[in-house]
N, C-alpha and C positions, 0 to 999 in steps of 0.2 A: 477271815480278817475283814473288818469293816473299813470303809474308805477313810474314816477319820484317823484311825490308828495307823493306817498305812502311810499317811502323808505327814505324820508328826516326826519331827527330828528328835530321836531319842536313842540313847545307847547306854551301856553300862559303865559306870565309873566307881571307884572306891568310895563307899559311903563315908568313911572316916576322914577323908581328905577333901574338905570343901573347896579349898583354893585350887587344887589340881583339877577337881571336877569342873569348876567354873571356867578355868583356863582351857580345858579340853573342849567344853561345850562352845566356848567362844571361837576356838580354832575351827571346830566343825562347822559352825554357822558361817564363818568367813569362807571356808572352802566351798560350801554349798553355794553361797552367793557368787563367788568367783567362777565356779564351774558353770552355773546357769548363764552368767554374763558372757563367758568365753564361748559357750555353745551357741549363743545368739549371734555373736560376732562372726564365728565360723560359718554359720548357716547363711548369714547375709552375704558373705563372700561367695558361698556356693551359688546362691540365687542370682547374684549380679555378675559373677566372674566367668568361670570355666563353662558354665551352661550356655553362654552366648558365643563361645569360641567357634563352633561350626558356622553360625550366622556371620561372624566376623570374617571367617575364611572365605565364605561365599562372596561377601561384599568386596573383599580384597582380590577377587578374581581367581581363586584357586580351583574353582569348578566343583561339581557335585561329587566326583569320585574322591578327590583328596580331602575335601571338607568332611566327607563321611568317614574316611579312614583315620582322620585325626581324632575321632571319638573312640576308636577301638584299639589301634596298634599301641598307643602309649600306655594303655592299661596293662599290657603284658610286662612292660618295664616296671610298673608299679608293683605288680604282684610278685615279680622276681625279687624285688628288694625285700619283700616280706620274709623271704627265707633267710636273708642275711641280717635282719633286724635283731634277732636274739643275740647274735654275736656282738653287734654294736652296743646293745644295752649292757651286756656283760662287760664289754671293754670300757665303757664309760662309767659303769657302776651306778647308773641312775636311769630310771624310767623317764623322769622329767627332763633331764638333759637331752636325751635322744628325741623326745617328742618336740621340745622347743627347737632343736636343731632342724628337724624335718619341717616344722611349721615355718621356720625362717626361710628355708629353701623354697617352700611352696609359695610364700608371699612374694619372694623375689621373681618368680616366673611371670608375674603380671607386668613387670617393668619393661622387658623387651617388647611385649605386645603394645604398650603405650608408645614406645619409640617407633615401632613399625606403623602404627596408626597415624602418628604425626607425620612421618615421612611418606606415607601412602604406598609403602612397598612391604610385602610380607614374603620373605624367602621360604620355600617349602621346607628346607632342612631346619630352619629356625623354628617354625611353628611345631614341627614334630618333636624337636629337641625340648622346646619349652613345655609342651603338653606331657612329654615323657617325664620330665623333671617334676612337674606338678603332681602327677599320679604316683610317681615313685616316692615322693616325700609324703603324700597323703596316705597312701596305703602302707608304706613302711612304718608309719607311726601308729597305725591303728591297733596292732597287737599290744604294743608297749602301753598305749593309752588305756586300753581295757584293763591290763594288769595293774597299772597305777591306780585307776579308779577303784579297783577291787580292794586295794589297801587303804585308800583315802576315805571311802564312804562305808560306814559300818553296815553289816548285813541287816540290822534291824530297820534301816530306813531305805534299803535298796529299792523296794517296789515304789514307794512314794516318790523318792527323789528321781529315779530314772524315768518313771512315767511322766512326771512333771517336766523333766528336761526334754523328753522326746516331743511332748506337745509344744513346748516353747520353740524348739529348733525347727519342727515341721512348719510352724506358723511363720517363723522368720525366714525360712527358705522361700516360702511362698511370697512374703513381702518383698524380699530381695529380687525375686524373679519378676514380680509385678512392677516394681520400680524400674527394672531394666527395660521391660516392654514399653513403659510409658516414656522413658528417656529416648529410646530408639525411635518411637513413633512420633514424638512431639518436638524434640530438640532440633532435628534436621530442618524444621520449618524456619528456624532462626539462624542457625550456623551450619557450617559444613558437617556432614554426617560423621566425619572422623572424630570430631570433638565429642560426639555422643559415646563412641566406643572408648575414647580416652577417659571420659568421665567415669564410665562403668568400671574400667580396669583399675583406675586409680582408687575408686571407692572400694573395690574388692581388696586391693592391696592394703588400704587403710584398715579395713575390717579385720584382715588377718593379722596385722600388726597389733591391733587392739587385743585380739584373742591371745597372741603371744605374751603380751603384757600381763594378762590375767592368768595365763598358764604359769608364768614364772612366780607369781605371788601365791600359788597354791603350794601346800607343804607336801613332803614325801615321807610318810611315816616309816615305811619299810623299804630298804634297798632291794634290788633284784636278788634272788637266791643264787648261790654260786653255781648251781647246776642248771641255770636258765639256758636251755639249748634246744636245737631242733634235732629230733631223733627219728622222724618219720619222713622219708624223702620220696623223690620221684620214682625210684626203683620199687619201693614197697607199694606205692600207689598204683603203679602200672601192673604189678603182680596181682593186686586185688581185682583189677578189671578182668582178669582171665580166670579167676578162681570159680566163678559162677555162683558165689553166694550173694545174698541180698544187697550187701553194701556195694559190691562190684556192679551189680545190675543197676542200682540207683545211680552210681557215678556215670555209667555208660549212657543211661537215658538222659540225665541232666546235661552232660556234655554234648550229646547229639542235638538236644533242643537248642542249646546255645549256638551251635554251628548253624543249624537250620534257620534260626531266628535272625542271625546276623548276616545272612545273605542279603537281607533287605533293610534291617533295622537302622544301620548307620546312615542311610541315604534318605530318610524321611524329611530331615531338615531341608536338604537340597530340593526334594520333590515339592515341599510346601512353598519355599521361598522362590526358587528358580523356575520350576515347571508350572506350578499353579499360580504363581505370582501373588501370594498372600501378603497382606500388610503385616508389619511386625506386631501390631496389636492383635490381629487375628491369630497369628502364630503363637503369641504368648497365651492367649485364651485357650487354644487347643492343648498346649503343653500343660497348662495349669489344670485343665479339666481332667486329664488323665492322672495327674499327680494327686489332686484333691480326692478324686474318686477312690484311688488306692488307699490313701491315708484314712479317709472316713470309713471305709469298709473293713479295714484291718481288724477292729474289735469284733465285728460280726463274723468274719472269716475265722478268727481265732476260736470263737464259741462253737462254730460249726466243726472245726477240727476236734475240739474236745468232745462234742456230743456224738459225732459220726465217725471219727477217725481220720487219719491223714490221707489214706488212699482215695476216698471220695473227693476230697478237696484237690488232690493232685490230678485226678481224672477231670474234674470240672475245669481246672486251669489248663490242663494239657489239650483238651478238646476246644476250649474257648479261644486259645491263641491261634488256632490253625488258619482260619479264614480272614484274620485281621488284615494281612497285606492285600489280598484280593479285593476286599471291601473298599479299599481306598480308590479303586479304579471305577467305581460305580458313579460317583458324583463328587463335585468339588464345592457344593453348596455348604456354607458355614454351619447351618443348623444340623445337617447330616454329619459333617465332620465332628461336631461337638458330641453328638450321640455316639459316633464311632469311637472317639477318644474316651468317653465314659465307659463304654464296653471294654476297651483295651485296658483301662485302669482296673476294672473288676477282674478280668481274666488273668492279667499278669499278677495282680495282687494275690489271687488264689494260688496260682502256680508257684510264686516265689515263697509265700508263707509255707505251703505244703513241703516244698523242697528243703527249706531251711529246717523245719521241724523234723523231717525224716533224717536229714544229715546229722542233726544233733542226737536223735534217738539211736541211730545205727552205729555211730562212731563212739568208741570207748572214751570215757572221760579223760583218761591219762594220755590219749592220743589226739584229743580233740583240737587243741590249738595248732599243733604241727600238721595234722592231717587236713584241716580246713585251709590252712595257708597253702599247702601243696595243691589242694583242690582248686583254690583260687588261681594258682599258676596255670593249671591245666584248663580251667574254664576260660581264662584270658587267652590262652593259646587257641582254643576252639573259637573264641570270639574273633580273634585276629584272622584265623584261617577262613572263617565264613565271610568276613568283611572283604578280605582280599579276593576271594572268588566272586563275590557279588560285585565288587568294584571292577574286576576284570570284565565280567559280563556287561556291566553298564557301559564301560569304555568301548568294548568291542562292538556293541550294537548302537553306539552313537550318542549315548547319554541324552536321549530325547524321550518323548512320551511312550513310544514303542519300547524303548530299552527299559524304562521303569516298569512297564507292564510285564515284560519278560522276567525281570528280576523278582518282582513281587509274586508272580505266578510260580516261579521255581521255589521261592521260599515257602509258599503255601503248600506245595506238593511235598517238600522236604519235611515240613512240620507234621504233615499227616503221616508220613512214613515213620516218624519216631514213636507213634502210638503202639507199634508192634513190640517196642522195648518195655512197655509198661507191665507186661506179663511177668509175674514172679515178684513184683513189689507189693507186699502185703500191707494191710492197714494196721496201724499201731495205736494203742491207747496212750495218750500223752501223759507223761510224767512231769514235764516242764513246759512253760510257755516263756517267750522272750519278754524281758521287762523294759526294753528300750531299743531304739534304732537310731543310727546316724545316717542322714541323707547325704550321699557323696556328690550327687549331681542329678539334674533333671534331663530327661530324654523324651523326645516326641513319641517314640514307639512304646516305651516302658513306663512312662510317668516319672520314674526315678530309679536310681541305684542306691540301695540301702544295705547297711551292715548292722548286725545285732551288737549291742553294747552290754558290757558288764556280765556277760555270760547268762547264767540262770540262777534262780533262787528257790529254795523250798517254800517260800511264802506263797508261791503260785502253784503249789502241788494240788492236783485235783483228785478227788476220791469219788468213786461211785457210791450211790446210796447204800448204806449198811456196811461199807468197807472200812475196816479199822485203819487208823493211821499207823504208819511204820516209822514215824519220825522218832 
């Protein structure tokens, strides 16, 4: 498939009915424009909103431990709601209604933060409740949105549309994050810093409301099927961890890496802003470096996975992330930290893409949606467990430079220990590649948290030289 044909908006309509054909084409073009606009507004909210919540928590005096935990524990609530989302979609009888409801809840979570910023007081319970509602709404809508887009966008334009949408949303996430950094760095020179956070959270709220408006204007060609339900649960998932087959070994390795990484990962914002005393502009540059490196290298990493297989890519990422926490202890010079963040973006990009591809290859298509939703719950639980243990160590040792060194050292050792679990995970020849990603948030240690969109398509099928197509 060439680039031109992949990006054209085209689908099949009855040749004998010119009026219906024109009407369907107009509806499709409208839906495409609205989806691109909605994705841009959503991504601006991501860049300006929840991404700066840890920095806001530090400024409000919550401390390094709590500000770190607020980035991980609420994710567990969000992933749990994913398991109940199919029931709600079936109950409402509409993908769009559930997505709009979740988006409205997500938008409303910024209003309590605005009030707290104005009053100068941020209760611990409120910030965790707000963040939990944000992630519950965001992740709860993700599966229904994917299914909705699958009915809205014809397969003939999946590749072109979702590739374009991913590029636009990645760019607008970066724009939103950059605007937030500029606002936090410059606005406090003229007014109290609380107004900088108020401006950011109000802008994030406005962007999400715009995205809701454009979501509501998109059509819903097909309602959810009557058997839209979850049939692969936690019990089945836990059974597979003990069976010793490749899927269970992969799950065990990935969950172990998540636990080991989150011993330190949630506390990098606190380390940057509180311990190293970096300015907001420097903090924004460091986070943006990791994010941009990951985004720019994803096409290269994808080609590497196609040509060499998934195991080499997983090994590259698995080894690459080991020393990252310890390397932060060497120097606090901005040029060195920028280099370190670029290295982090490359290593985590390789690891995350390889793990995503392996999950998609090893899980049966009929189980994929439910199995990955269950995996997300277990992954969030491992993330929460790691961050709680890391937070306990940080608190126990005094939350100073020595405490951060201990936590980063323990995370480095734990990451190295996970390499023993790589044995038994074989390399796979790719049949599918992702056609798009949604950036959910930016993080100093990972660059970003992204989810695949719209599943996979045969348009991206790869064949070895001389191999016949089986389409």
